[in-house]
N, C-alpha and C positions, 0 to 999 in steps of 0.2 A: 625876459629872463632866458638865459642860455639853457639849452636842452639838458646839459649835465646838472645844472642847478635845479631845474624843474624836476628831474628824476629823483634827486636827493630829497627835495622838499616833499614830494608825494610819498616817498619811502618813509621818511621820518614821521609824517602825519599819520600814515596808515599804521605804522608800528606803534605810535603813541595811542591811537584809538583802539588797537587790539589789546595792548597791555592794560590800558585804563578800564577796559570793559565798555567803552562807548559803542563799540561794535560787539554785539553779543555773540556767544558761542554757537548759537543756532542759525545765524545768518549765513546765507550763501554769498560769497564774495564775487559778485558779478562785475565784470569790467565796466559795463555801461553805467550801472548805478553808481559805482565808485568814481568814475570819471565825472559824472554830474555832481557828486558830493564835493569833490575837490576842485571842480572848475577847470578840468584839464581834458586832454584827449585820452583815448584808451591806451595809447602806447606807453606813457610813463606809468600808468596804473599796472599794465601787464608786466613791465620790468620790475616794479616794486613788489608785486605779488610773487614773482620768481625769486627775488632776493629773500623775501619773508618765508617762502617755502624752504629755501636753503637754510635760513636761520632756525627753522623748526616751529615758527609761530603760525604757519599756514599749512593745511594738509589738503590732499586731493581726495574727494569722494566720488561716487558714481555720478552725482549731479553737478560736479564742479568743485571749486575751491571753497574751503570753510576755515574759520579759526581752528587752531589745533585743539583737539579734545583728547586727553590721554586715555589709553586703554588701561584696564585694571593692572595688567602686568608691567606697566610703565610707571605707575604711581610710586612704588617703593624707591625706584631710582631717582625720581624727581625729588622725593623727600630726603634722600641721602644727599643730594646736591644742595638742597635748602639747608640741611643740617650743617654741611661743610661751610657754606657761605656765612651763615649767621654766627656760627661758633667762632669763625675767624675774626669777626668784628670784635669779639671779646678777648680772644687769646692774643691778638696782636697788641692789645693794651696791657695784658698781663706780662707779655714778654718785653715790652718797651715802656718804661715808666714815663717817657716823654709824650706818649699818646694818651690824651685825656678826652673822654667822651664829652660831647656838647650837652651839658646838663639842661640848658634852657629848652632845646627842642624836645627832649624826652619829657620834661615837666609839662609841656603843652599837651603832649599825647596822654599823659597820666590824668590831666584834668578832664579830657574827653571821656576816659574810661570811668572816672569817678562820677561824672554827670550821667553816664549811661545807666547807672544803677536805677535811676528813677524814670528814665526816658523809654526803656524797653524797645530798642530799635528792631526792625524786621531782620530775620536771619541774613538776607543778602547784604544788608547794610553792616551787619556785624562782621561779615567776611571782609568787606572793604576796610572797615575800621582796623581789623586784625592785620591786614596787609600793610596799611599805613603805619601802624605801630612798629611792625618788624622792620620795614624799610627805614623808618626814622631812627630806630635804635642802631641799625647797621650803619646808616649814613653818619650818625653821631660819632662813629669811630674814625671818620675822616677818609675812607676809601670809597670813592665814587664808583670805581669799576665793580667792586663787590655788590654795591647797591643796585647798579644797573642789571647785573646778572640775576639778583634776587627778584627784581621786578619781572624779568622774563620768565622765571620759574613760576612766580605767582600767577602770571597770565595763563600758563599752561594748566595749572591745577585748579584755577578758579571755577571752571564750569562744574567740576565734581563737588567742590566745597559748597556750592550753592544748593546742592541737592538736599532735600529732607528738611523737616522741622527742627526746632531747637527748643527744648523745655526751659522753663524759667530757672530750674536748678542748674542745667548745663550752662546757661548764659551767665549766671552768677559765678559759677566756677571759672568760666573764661575770664570774667572781669578780674577776679582775685589773682589769677595767674599772671595776667598782663601787668597789673599793678605791682605785684611782687617782683617781677623781672625788672621793671623800670626802676623801682626804688632801690633794688640791690645795685644796679649799674650806677645810679646817681650817688649812692653812698660809697662807691668804690669797692664794694664786696664782690669782686669780679669772679672769683672761684665759685661762690654760691650762685651768682647770677648765671654763670655758664651751666651749672647743674640744673637750675630751674628752667632755663631756656631749652635745654635738650630734652628734658622731661616733657615740656609743653609741646615741642615739635613732634616728639614721638607719639604723644597722645593724639595730636591732630592727624598724624599719618594713619594711625589705627582707625580713627573715626572715618576718615575719607575713604580708605580702602574698603571698609565695611559697607559704606554707602554705595560705592561704585559696584561692588559685588552684588548688592541687593538690586540696584538699578539694572545691572546686566541680566540678572536672573528674571526680573519682571519683563524686560524687553524680550527675552527668549520665550517666556510664556505667551506674550502677546503675539509674537511671530507664529507660534504653533497654533 
């Protein structure tokens, strides 16, 4: 394999593992370990990490490189970007009647949420279910670039969203919200779907910022 192709392959693989959560937010991104993981030398890993740092998916800490973990003051901006991306998936269909959402992909996601009523998955699994639902609904509008951008935003916010427990009442409310959004899109009630979607995202933003502030406060107490 040519060096250029190898560099691209490592970059794509590492980016995929960061976005999917296969590499957790607490891991240090050591060149030697990653080179062993991907079966390459350290050079293409080093180049991939530099690109991913430029992309904003990797950050430098005192002990080396880590997956990006947002500060509290960055979360509102990330959620504003999420709001913009996801709402565009609906508004573009409102503005152009030729754009029709892929109903089948959304219906598959809805079945998952209906089944979750009885299965009671763990909170980290709920976060991943949530991400998959939102990327599926956005992808169903037919714009892959919007969906790729949303995946990158999800990867940045995911570590904070994983914090804290989730009560059964909160989980049931989350189920109802997703089902309502999906059904409104399928039924073509796009104005109502947009309203429900934005309310859902804003509620998620408020929860995540509150958790991040609480975690930051606890970390400060531990350091002192």
